[in-house]
C-alpha positions as CSV (number, residue, x, y, z in Angstrom):
1,M,0.0,0.0,0.0
2,F,1.1,3.6,-0.6
3,Y,-0.2,5.0,2.6
4,T,3.2,5.0,4.3
5,H,2.9,8.6,5.7
6,R,2.8,9.5,9.4
7,R,-0.2,8.7,11.5
8,L,-2.6,11.6,12.0
9,S,-2.2,13.1,15.5
10,A,-5.0,13.6,18.0
11,A,-4.5,17.4,17.5
12,V,-5.8,17.2,13.9
13,D,-9.1,18.9,13.6
14,I,-11.0,16.0,11.8
15,L,-14.3,17.7,12.4
16,E,-13.2,20.9,10.6
17,F,-11.9,18.8,7.8
18,Y,-15.2,16.9,7.6
19,R,-17.2,20.1,7.6
20,V,-15.2,21.6,4.8
21,A,-14.9,18.4,2.6
22,S,-18.6,17.5,3.1
23,R,-19.6,20.8,1.4
24,L,-18.9,18.9,-1.8
25,K,-22.2,17.2,-1.2
26,G,-24.0,20.5,-1.7
27,V,-21.9,21.9,-4.6
28,R,-23.8,21.1,-7.8
29,R,-21.8,20.6,-11.0
30,A,-21.9,23.9,-12.7
31,G,-22.1,22.7,-16.3
32,W,-25.2,20.7,-15.5
33,V,-26.8,23.5,-13.6
34,R,-26.3,25.8,-16.6
35,K,-27.8,23.4,-19.1
36,I,-30.6,21.9,-16.9
37,P,-31.3,24.3,-14.1
38,S,-34.7,22.8,-13.2
39,V,-33.1,19.4,-12.4
40,D,-31.5,18.3,-9.1
41,V,-28.2,17.5,-10.9
42,E,-25.2,15.6,-9.5
43,S,-23.0,17.2,-6.9
44,V,-19.2,17.4,-7.0
45,A,-19.3,14.7,-4.3
46,D,-21.4,12.5,-6.6
47,H,-19.0,13.1,-9.5
48,S,-15.9,12.4,-7.3
49,L,-17.4,9.1,-6.0
50,M,-18.1,7.9,-9.5
51,A,-14.7,9.0,-10.8
52,A,-13.1,7.1,-8.0
53,M,-15.2,3.9,-8.8
54,L,-14.3,4.2,-12.5
55,S,-10.7,4.8,-11.7
56,L,-10.5,1.8,-9.5
57,V,-11.8,-0.6,-12.1
58,L,-10.2,1.0,-15.2
59,A,-6.8,1.3,-13.6
60,E,-6.7,-2.4,-12.8
61,D,-7.5,-3.1,-16.5
62,A,-4.6,-0.7,-17.5
63,G,-2.1,-2.4,-15.2
64,L,-1.8,0.7,-13.0
65,D,-2.0,1.2,-9.2
66,A,-5.8,1.0,-8.8
67,H,-5.9,2.2,-5.2
68,R,-3.7,5.2,-5.9
69,C,-5.9,6.1,-8.9
70,A,-9.1,5.8,-6.8
71,A,-7.6,7.9,-4.0
72,M,-6.5,10.6,-6.5
73,A,-10.0,10.7,-7.9
74,V,-11.5,11.1,-4.4
75,V,-9.4,14.3,-3.8
76,H,-9.1,15.7,-7.4
77,D,-12.0,18.2,-6.9
78,L,-11.7,18.6,-3.1
79,A,-10.7,22.3,-3.6
80,E,-14.2,22.9,-4.9
81,S,-15.5,22.6,-1.4
82,V,-13.9,26.0,-0.8
83,V,-13.9,27.7,-4.2
84,G,-16.9,26.1,-5.8
85,D,-17.2,24.6,-9.3
86,L,-15.8,27.3,-11.5
87,L,-16.6,27.1,-15.2
88,P,-13.8,28.0,-17.8
89,D,-15.6,31.2,-18.8
90,E,-16.1,32.4,-15.3
91,V,-12.4,33.0,-14.2
92,P,-9.1,32.8,-16.0
93,Q,-7.4,29.4,-15.8
94,D,-4.3,30.6,-13.9
95,E,-6.5,32.3,-11.3
96,K,-8.7,29.2,-10.9
97,H,-5.6,27.1,-10.4
98,A,-4.2,29.5,-7.8
99,R,-7.5,29.5,-5.9
100,E,-7.7,25.8,-5.9
101,R,-4.1,25.3,-4.8
102,A,-4.6,27.7,-1.9
103,A,-7.8,25.9,-0.9
104,I,-6.0,22.5,-0.9
105,D,-3.2,23.9,1.2
106,S,-5.7,25.2,3.7
107,I,-7.6,21.9,3.8
108,A,-4.4,20.0,4.3
109,E,-3.4,22.4,7.1
110,S,-6.5,21.3,9.0
111,L,-5.1,17.8,8.9
112,G,-1.7,19.0,10.2
113,G,-0.3,19.5,6.7
114,S,-1.5,16.1,5.5
115,D,1.2,14.5,3.4
116,V,-1.1,12.0,1.7
117,L,-3.7,14.6,0.6
118,L,-1.0,17.0,-0.7
119,S,0.9,14.3,-2.4
120,L,-2.2,12.9,-4.2
121,Y,-3.5,16.3,-5.2
122,S,-0.1,17.5,-6.4
123,E,0.4,14.3,-8.5
124,Y,-3.0,14.7,-10.1
125,D,-2.5,18.4,-10.6
126,A,0.9,18.0,-12.3
127,G,-0.1,14.9,-14.2
128,T,3.3,13.4,-13.3
129,S,2.4,9.7,-13.4
130,D,0.5,7.2,-15.5
131,E,-2.0,7.1,-12.7
132,A,-2.6,10.9,-12.7
133,R,-2.9,10.9,-16.5
134,L,-5.5,8.2,-16.3
135,V,-7.5,9.9,-13.6
136,H,-7.5,13.2,-15.6
137,Q,-9.2,11.2,-18.5
138,V,-11.5,9.4,-16.2
139,D,-12.7,12.7,-14.9
140,K,-13.8,13.5,-18.5
141,L,-15.2,10.0,-19.0
142,E,-17.4,10.4,-16.0
143,M,-18.8,13.6,-17.5
144,A,-19.6,11.9,-20.8
145,L,-21.3,8.9,-19.1
146,Q,-23.3,11.3,-16.9
147,A,-24.4,13.2,-20.1
148,I,-25.4,9.9,-21.7
149,S,-27.3,8.8,-18.6
150,Y,-29.1,12.2,-18.4
151,Y,-30.1,11.7,-22.1
152,M,-31.3,8.2,-21.4
153,D,-33.4,9.5,-18.5
154,G,-35.0,12.2,-20.7
155,I,-33.3,15.0,-18.7
156,L,-30.8,16.3,-21.3
157,A,-31.6,17.0,-24.9
158,R,-29.7,15.1,-27.6
159,D,-27.6,18.0,-28.9
160,D,-26.7,19.1,-25.3
161,A,-25.7,15.5,-24.4
162,C,-23.6,15.2,-27.5
163,G,-21.9,18.5,-26.7
164,F,-20.7,17.1,-23.3
165,V,-19.6,13.8,-24.9
166,E,-17.7,15.6,-27.6
167,G,-16.1,17.9,-25.1
168,A,-15.0,15.0,-23.0
169,L,-13.5,13.2,-26.0
170,R,-11.3,16.2,-26.7
171,Y,-9.4,15.4,-23.6
172,I,-9.3,11.6,-23.8
173,S,-6.6,9.8,-25.6
174,D,-6.7,6.4,-23.9
175,R,-8.2,3.9,-26.5
176,A,-10.0,1.8,-23.9
177,L,-11.8,4.8,-22.5
178,I,-12.8,6.1,-25.9
179,E,-14.2,2.6,-26.7
180,H,-16.2,2.7,-23.4
181,I,-17.8,6.0,-24.6
182,R,-18.5,4.5,-28.0
183,G,-20.1,1.5,-26.4
184,A,-22.2,3.7,-24.1
185,L,-23.4,5.7,-27.1
186,R,-24.4,2.6,-29.0
187,S,-26.2,1.2,-25.9
188,S,-28.0,4.5,-25.3
189,G,-29.0,5.1,-28.9
190,L,-27.5,8.6,-28.6
191,G,-26.1,9.4,-32.1
192,C,-23.5,12.1,-32.0
193,I,-22.6,13.1,-35.6
194,H,-19.2,14.5,-34.6
195,V,-18.2,11.3,-32.7
196,D,-16.2,8.7,-34.8
197,M,-17.9,5.4,-34.0
198,T,-15.6,3.3,-36.2
199,G,-12.4,3.4,-34.2
């Protein structure tokens, strides 16, 4: 196991950490809110849980450290418990990154400067490992699968669902993940004219 860091001390404010991190349960994913404001869309916590589950199973298939991938996916959007889910057109990318980094540092401080949290977040943020690169792509895969699911449930219009799927595919290079999206499109009956279904 990779959890070889020091044991958390009794002085750590685990309640404060919980209260901050659990805000993710109430932060709705901004892209969905913008497209379907009348629906109780997934929260960032919902997204992080599903990204972690997908990372766990897909990492194993890819021969990567599945537990590290799942842990990375759990923390990858943790900063949004402080800064919210900021869309690309709301704030410049460098400012968004600076806000999120400051938030993670603050959250880690409530855990006495948690090595494991900072290590996982930094690895994901920098994309410095095969595991981090996979989780970045799984983050987009989850969005695509959620769009397809919303389409299947009659919540999201075809064109809007395809927009999310196509947006996700711009960030995904892993062939297995692309094929999972193609399979989901075939199963759902969602035909996106800009998605190559032939491979």
